[in-house]
N, C-alpha and C positions, 0 to 999 in steps of 0.2 A: 154217292153216299160214302163209299170207301175213302175217297180222297178227302172229303169234308171231315170224316172221323179222324183221319191222320193229321190234318191241319189243326184241328181242335186239340188233339193230344200234344202236338208240338207246342202249341200256345200254353197249355196247362203246365208243361215242363219248364218252359221259359220264364214263367212267373216267379220261379224260385231261383233264378240266376240273377246276374247283375244287369241283365237286359231290361231297359226301361221302355223301349218302343219296338213294336213288332209290326211289320208291314206284310199283309197277306193279299193275294190276288182275289178278285171277286169270285165267290163260290169256291174258294180254295184252289183256283186254277191259274197257273202261270207257265208260260213256256220257258225253257232254259235261257234263250236269248233275252227274253223280257226280264228275267231275274237279273242277269248281268247288267242290262240297261238301267234297271231301277236301283241296283246297288250303287252304280256310278252316279246316277242322278241325285240321289238323296244323301250320298256320301256315307253309306252304311258301313259298319265294320265287317259285314259279311252276309251271307245268305245260305239258308238250308233248303235244298231241293229234294223232294220226295218223288222218286220216279222209277219206273221200270225201263226207261229209255226205249230201246228197240226190241225189248224182250217181251214174252207173254206176261200179261198183267192181271190185276184183280186179286182178290183175297187168297186164291190158290196159286197165283203166279209169282213172278219175280218181283222183288221190291228192293230199291236201293236208296241210300241216303248220300247226297253229295253236299260238300261244304265249299262254297265259293268265298274267296277272301275279298278284301276291300277294293281291289282293282276290278272286281267283277268276274274274275276268272277262277278256274279250278285251283284247289290248294296245291302249292308246290310240295315237293318231296319232304322238305323240312317240317312243314306243318302236318302232313300226313303221318310222319314218324312220331311227332309229338302227340298227336291224337291217339295213335296206337299205344304209345307208352302209358298215357293216362288211362286208357280203357282197360289196361291190365291190372291197374291198382284201384279202379273204381269199385266201391263196395255198396254204395247206395245213391239214390237220387230222390229229390223231393218233387211233388206234383200237386197241382191244385185242381182236383176233380170237379169242383163246384163252379169253375169258370164257365160262363155262358156267353159265347161269342156268336153273333149273327153274321155268318159269312156272306149272306145274300144282301146285306145292307152296306152300301158304299159310305165311306166316311169314317170318322174317329169314334172309338168306343173306349171309355176309361173305366178302370176298376181300382178300388181302394183295397189294398192287400196289407196284411199285418207286417210283412217283412219289407215293405217298400216305404221310403220316406216321402215319396210322391206317387201320384196315381200311375198305375201300369197302363200304358196306352197301346191300343191295337188299332191299326188303320187298314181298312179294306179299300183297295184301289182298283181302278179300271186299268189293268195292265195292257190291254189291247190299245187303249187310247195313248198311253205313255209311249208304247213301242211305236205306234203310228206317227206320233209327233217326231220321234227320232228319225224315222225313215224319210219323212218329208224334208228333213234337212240334209239328206244324203243324195236322194234321187231327183230326177226331173219327172215329177208325177204327170205333168201334162203330156210329155212325150210318150210315156207308157200308156196313158189313157187313150191317146190318139191311136196307138197301135192296137188296143183292144176294142175300140169302139168306132174307129174311122171307116172310110169307104172300103179299104182293103183289110177289114177287121181280121185279126189273128184269132182263130178259135183255139181256146186252151182247154185242157182237161186236168184238173187238180184233184188228187186223192189225199185227204188228210188222214186216212187209215184209222179213223175214230180216236185220234189222239187230241191233245190240247190245241194243236196248230189249227184245227178247223175253225176255232173262234177268230183267229187272226186272219185266216184266209177269207172268210166271209166278209169281215169288216174292211179289210184292206184291198183285196183283189176285186171283190164284187161291189161292195158299197162305195168304196173310195175311188177305185180305178175303172169301174164300169163293166167289168166282165159279167156276162149273164149269170144269174143265180145257179143255173144248171151246169155251169162250168166247174163247180166244186162239188165233190161227192164225199160221203163218209165224214162229214164235218161235225157231227154230234159226238162229243167225247164220251166214251164208254169205259167203264172201269176194267173190262177185260178186252178192250179194243175189238170187240166183235168176234172174239174167239181165235184171232190170228195174230201172230207177232207183228207189230207195226214196224217192220223193217223195210225201208225203201230200197229194195233191190229187185232184180229180175225174178228171183225165186218167190218172194212173198207179195210183191205188188203186182200180182198177175192180172188183176182187173184193170189196172192202168195200162199194162202192156197190151192186153187184148183190145182195149178201146183205141189205143194209138195205132195198132196194126191195121185197124179198119180204114185209116186214111182220112177220117173226118176232121182231125185236129192237127194243128201245126206245131203245138207245143204241149208237153205234158210233164207233170211233176208229182212226186209223192214225198211225204214227210214222215218221220218217225214220231213216236208218241210225245216227246217233249220239244220237238221243233228244231233240233240242232242238226239233224241229218236230212239229206234230200237226194232225190234221183231225178235226172233230166232225160226226157225222151223227145225226139223230134218226130216229124211226120212219118207215118208208116212204121212207127216203133223204133226209129233210129236211136240207138243207145249211146249216151255220152258217158264215158268212164269218169270216175271222180278225179283221176290223175290228169286227164285231158281237160276236164271242166275248170280246174283251178288254173291251169296253164292258159287256157283261152281267156278266162277272166283277166289274168295278169296282162295279157297282150292288148286288152281292150279297156283298161281302166280309165282311159281318157274320155270314155263315153259317160262317166259318172261325175256329176258336179262336185261331189265331196272330194274326189281325188284330184280334180283339176284345181281345186282350192288348196288342199292340204299337201299335194305332191305325193309322189310314190318313193318310199325310202328303201325298200328291199322286200324280199320274199322268203318264205320258209315252208318246208314240207317235212313230214315224218320220213324216217328212213325206209319205211315200207312202201312209200309212194314212188311212182315212176319219176324219171328225170325229165319229164316233159317240161316242168316248171323251170328247171335249170337252163334249158335252151332259151326260154324267154328272158330270163334274168341276164344271161350272157349277151343277148342281142340288145337289151335295154341298158347294158352296163350297170347293173344293179347287183347288190349282194344277194347271195342265196345261202340260207342256213338249213342244214339237215339235222333234224332233231330225233330223239327217241319217240316211240309211239306214245301218245298222250297229249291232250291239248294243253296241259299245264306247262309244257316246255316252251310254248309260244309266248307266254305272258311276259317274261323278262325281256324278250326281244322287242315286243310292242311297247312296253313301258319305257324302254330306253331309246325309243325312236328308230330302231334298226329295221323294223318290219312293218309293212302296210297290209300284206295279204298272206294268208297261210292256208294250208290244206292237208288233208289226210286221205288215203285211199279208201277209208271206211265211210265214204259219203259225207264227209264234213269239210266245210270251207267257211272262212270268216275273215274279218279284217280288224283294223284297230279302232273301229267305231264302238265295239264292245270288247270283251275278253273271252268270248265263247264262239264256237262255231254256230252258224246261223243259217238255217234252211231257207226261210222266206226271204231273207236278205239276198241269198244266192240266186233265188228265182228272179228277184227284181233286177239283179245284175244281168242275168241272161236276157230278160225282156228289154232292158236298156240297150244292150248290144244289138239285139234284133231290130229295135226301133231305129237306132243310129245307122246301122249298116243296110237296113232294108233287105235282109236275107233270112232264110230259114235256118234251122238248127244244123241240118246236115251240110249245107253249103258253107256255113261258118266253120264247122269242124274240118271239113276237107280242105278249105283254103288255109286253115291253120297248119294242117299237116304238110301241105305243099310248101309253105313258107319256112316252118321250123323243123320239119321232119316228124316222123310218127314213132311213138314208143308203144310197144305192145305189152300189155299188162294183164296178168291173170291172178285171180284170188280164188282159193278153194276153201270152203267152210266145211268142217267135219263136225257132225253133231252126234251125240249119244255114243261116243267112243269109250271103250274101256280105258281108264286112266293109265293102267300099267302098260297096255299095248301101245298107247300113244307116247308114253315116255320112252320106250325102247325104239320106236320108230324115229322120234326126234333125235335121240342119242346117236343112232346109226347114221342118220342123214347128216348130222353135224360132223361126224367123223369123216364121211366121204368128202364133204365140202372143205374141211380143214386140211385135207391131204394136199400137199404142194403139187402133186402130179395132176390134180384136178384142173388147175388153171391152164395147163398146156393142152387139154383135150379139145378135139373138134368133133362136131356131130353133123353128119350129112342127113338132110331131110328133103326129099324131092330134089328140086333144082337149087337148093340153097345149102350152104354150109355154115354152121354156127360154131363160134369159138368163144370159150370162156375168157373174158377179158381180165377179171379180177374177182377175188372174194376177200371179205374182211370181216373181222369180229367187231361189230359196231360199238364205239364208245363216244360219248358226247361230253364235251367240256363247255359249260355255259359261258359265252363270251362276256356276260355281264358280271356274274358273281363268282365264276370259276368253279362252281360245283360240278361234280362228275357223275354221270349216269352210265352204268355198264351192266351187262348180263341181266336185262329185264326179263327175258324169257329163256326157255331151254335152248332155242336156236336163234342166234343173233347174227349169224353169218349172212352176208349179202353176196349175191352172185350177179355179175353183169355179163351179158352175152352179146357179142357182136354178130351181125349177119353179113355174109359175103355171098355174092353170086358165084356159081360154079362156072 
């Protein structure tokens, strides 16, 4: 009900703009990857996404508004800055409170409005079907279906965490690809996500972690509320870090028909993501781009044909099939790799480490901190890392010695348009540490 109210409000406001056609998902529900897909398919000028993402939702929870541009991706910095400037001078807006849209009825609805020289059109679409049609053109569905239904059936456990992705999981993994209905849980979208943050990580997706540790399933995945983030677990709860996940995908893209046809042009990762992907790029003799944190920085690289696959350590991976990170697409990539190699998750990961080397990566999330204390902590940490003496230090831990290889203050120059991004956050220093045997 909360989502439908917001979608109706969005339509009421749009009636008094120059927008003549508004496309909305059935019952007001769309995943972020589906939004990107539809923007590109219908050649829309952009899309508005109302989402709590991976944060607590509902009327008393978090609420965000995202604007995706015509390529289907997040707004670049130039657009965001312009929106910010306009917001500071905005004094009023018009609304049509009498607009009555039936979000449950698929198809076109037209409204005659005083300020329009032609009817204002609203189209309610089955976004799951549109998204499914796109995936059919990317993956070998018969191979994945054989993996999930054949004699050596892979048992999977998928947790949609009561976000919008549940609609897509049911239709695609269960109805289309044959996974048993009980393979997918928490697939009914709830406005408060069942009272827990829909964040696909080891802290919040505990029901998935517990189920996988039982050893009954060979593959597990969880998704965030709007479907762009994911987590992968193997048998007995074997965790695949996001940095390893994108690197393993990169090394196995030949298992995906889309990439066999389109070719692989290059890879990209955010500066906070480990260099596991760099190793694969070097082995494949492909370009590797390191960007600031934020999916919007991948858009130019993909639009210019420089990048085919990109990822972030915050559980997001995607390719140039759309311009957003895509959780369900990522799961289908993993299932395709497993089908082609006839191996489990852990074996695939360990063989990857043996071939390319292993990067150790840790992320710490601090919640509920006093802002002032956090500021001083980051300021002091930045001072330590910025000190030139820091790069010459060595640290002995057990039988190993660790040496700081380099630190840098990250700055990004877009290779396409030359725009510069710097000082996004309080601490932008990067620290690379090498390990040596004693």
